[in-house]
N, C-alpha and C positions, 0 to 999 in steps of 0.2 A: 782521862781530860785531854783536850785540847791544848795545843799551845796557845798562848795569849796572841790576840790579835786586838786590834786599834782599828776605829771608823775609817782612819788615813791609810793602815796599811792590815785590811781583812784576812788575808791570808799569807802573809808578812812580806818580805820582799826579792829574794833572790828563789823562785821556782823551777825545777826542773820537771818538763814534760814525757813522764819517766817508760822509755822503752819494757816491754813486754817478754821478760826472758822463758823461752821454750826449751825442753829438753830435745836432744840429739833425734828423736822421734816427732818431734813436733805439738809434742804436750806442753799442755802448763808445767811450767817450772817456779812454784811456788818458794820453793828454800831459796832459789835464784832470786828469785824478786825478793826477798826479804832482805838477803846479802847486800845486793845491788842497792836495795831503799838503803840502808842502815852506810854502805858508803857513799852516797851520795847526800846522804845527811852529815856525817862526818864532815866532808869534804865543802859543807857549808851553802847548803839548801835549807831552807827553813821552812820549805815546802816541797808535796811532790802533785802532780797531775796525773794520775795514772787512769788506763780507759780512753784516752785522748788518741788521736791520729797517731801520732808515735809509737803509742802504747799499742799498736797494730789494732784497732777496735772494731774497724771494718769485717775482721778478720775473726773473732772472739766470739763465743759464745754470752748468752746475758748471765748463765750458771756462769762461765770460767770469771764474766767481769766481778760479779758480785766475792769468787773467790777472791780476787784478785785483790780488791777492794781490802776484805777482809786481814790477809795476811800482810800486806802493808801495812793496814793500821796498826795490827798486831806488833808489829817490828817498831814503826817509830812513830806511832800516832800519840805519842806522849812527850814527842818534842818537835814535832816538822807538822804541818797542816797538811793532811790528804785530802784531796780535789778530787773527783771520779768525773768522769766525764759523760754525761749524760744525754748530750744532742743528737738528735736522728733527724730525719727528714719527714719522720711521721710523729704527730706530738702524741701519741696514744702511748707509743712504742717509750718515748723521750720521758713519760709519767712514770712507767713502768717501771723502767731505766733507774730516774732519781729516788723511788721509793726506795728499790732493790738497795742501791747505796747508802742512802740512810741506815734501813736497818743492818747495812755490813758493816758501820761505823765510820761513813765518812763526816768528813769537817764541814765541805761544803761540793759543790755543784760546777761544772763546767758546760753550757750550752752552746753549739756551736748553731750558726746561721743553717739552716736546712737548705741540704746541697741537692742540687737537680734538679727538685721543681720548683724552681726560681719563684716564689711566695710574695705575694705583692706586701707590705708595708703595715696594713694591717693584718696580713694574717702573721706576721712577723711577731709584729706586738703581741696580739695573739696567744701565738706559739709558746712564748718566753715567757708570759703570765700565768699561760696552763703549768707549767712547769714549775714557777717559782710560787703556785698555790699549792702543789703538790705535796710538798715536804715546808722541815723546818728548818731546813739549811741555807746559810748564803749560796746565792748565784754568782758565778761570774759570765758575764754574755763573752762570745768569740766569735770577733767581726774579721774575716776571710776571704770575701769575696773574689782571689782567686782560685778559691779552692770550690767554694758554696756556690758562686756564679752571681751571689746575690749581697749588695751592701747593707749594712743596717745602717740607714740614713740619720744624721745628726740628730732632725725629730724625733725619731722613734727613736733613738737612745735617752734622750730627753723624757719622752713619755715613760718609759719603762724603769728610770730612776726614781721613779713616783714609788714604786712597789718597795716594802719596807725591805723586801728580802734581795732584791736584785741591786748589789753592793760595787760590783767591779766590770772593768772590762779589759778583756784579751785584746789587744789592738795588732791587726796583722794586713792592716788595710792599706799602710804604705803613703799613708796622706799625711803627712803634719799638718795641715792648715785645718784638714778636718780633723784630726784630733786636736787639736788647738780649741775647736769651737766646741766639740762634743763634750771633751771634759772640764772647760769649764762652764759649761753650762746646765750640765747633767750633774759633776760632784761627788761623779763615781771614782772609785779608786782607779786608777788607768795601768793597769802591765800590756811592757812589751811583749808580743807574740812576733818580731820579726828581731832576732837578736843582731844584723847588721845595725839596725835605728834603734838599738838600746841608748847608747847616750842620747841621740837627740831626742828622743820622747822623753828622756829625764829634763831635759832643757825644757819641755811645753808642757811639766806637770806631773808624768807619769810617776810611780810612786816605787816600780821595778820590775821585773821580768820575770814570763813563762818561756823557759829557754829548751835549745834543744843541746844549744853545746854547753850546756851546764853539765853533761854527763864528762864532761874531761877538760873544763876551767870553772868550776863552781868558785873556787876559795878567786880567782880573778874577777870575775862577775860581783863577787862581793865589795872586795878591794873599789872596784869602779862606781858601784852606788855607793857605796862610805864616802868614797873623796870626793865625789860629786855632792853629799847631802852637806858635807864637811866645809863646802866651799873651796874646796882644792879641786877646780876646773882642770889646770894644767896637769895633774895626777890622773885624774879623770881619763882626760883625751890622751894621754900616754897610754895607759892603761888598752884603751880602744884601739888605738893605732897597732899596738902590740898584739892583739888578738885578729886582727884583719885578715891573716892567712887561716885562720882557725874557724871564722865566720865564713870564709869563702871557701874552703875547703870539706867542711860539713854540709853544705849544701849544693856541690857541684853534681851528685847525684841524690837521689830522693833520700832524706833526713834522716828514715830509719834506716836504711841501708847503708849510709856511714855510718850511723851511731854505734850500729849491731858489731859491725866492723872493728873501729875504734876503741869500743868495751872491751871485744876479743883480743883484742893488740895486745893491751894492757892488763888482760887475763882474769876480764872482770865478767859477770855473767851478762848471757845475752843471748846465744844459741841462734836454732835458723831464723829464718823468717818464713811466712805463709803468703804462698801464691793468692795475689797473682805479683808479690815483690818478690824480687832475686836477688842472688848474693852480690855482689861487687866482683869485678873481676880482676885479675892479676894486676894489669896497668893501671887500672882507677887504684887498687890499692895502695898500688906505691906511690900514687900522686896524694892518695890522703897520708899517707905516712910522711909524705916531704911537708905537704901543707900545716901537718899536725906539729912536727916538728920544728918549723919555719914561727908558729904561733906559743912555741917554748911546751908544747905539751912533753910529757916524758913517756916512750913506748917501750 
């Protein structure tokens, strides 16, 4: 049975976009994935996104993606929302991934803007609608023009929100004005997809986060959102300011690269990266240690 959700928080409030652990020889580490998922939920996450970019989805096979969903649902699916990335730049392939994720037990889908081929807004509308029509799962859109090359414009978001299964948006657009209008007009549950803007997005109506730094500071993120929602904005701001070194440090290099190194430093399952991603060098690792320490993370 899936964890309790509400229309306001269909996937909970604090979710981490989970890395995909691999074994030393580069194979999928399902045992490590289950142990990491349990650790993240114990730390305060009430949702996990698997098979996203942070999960190295560009370099995992469709079969591996389904295996990972199944394993994570088995480990934590009774106490955390498991949201499966199903977005590609091919609508037919995205539908196949969505159906496979549903069959594997996912509680929801994350659908990123099709990347590289830069479709027009009507193409985006039809793409996301086709994914939402393909299963019975709730869908979170993922608007990240810095990676995809195309934004989901406000009018398109408003149209998409009319679909009964499109219930949320992960916002990594970096535009608080656009977010304000889009979330107000669409009524979608709004999730910050940019850790540095977690607190600012709460201030314009976001309900929670889909975080990368949640791998290492989930308790602090939960404290931040709970303080803000209880009206203690000063406390939320103080937590935000304490986390600034972590927000900065985890993105000095590509987020998967730094996250896997941070997890390894804590003795947690992560494993190697798949090319074209490569490991942090010694100097970058030392800088990451300094950043995490400055933000209160124990290594």
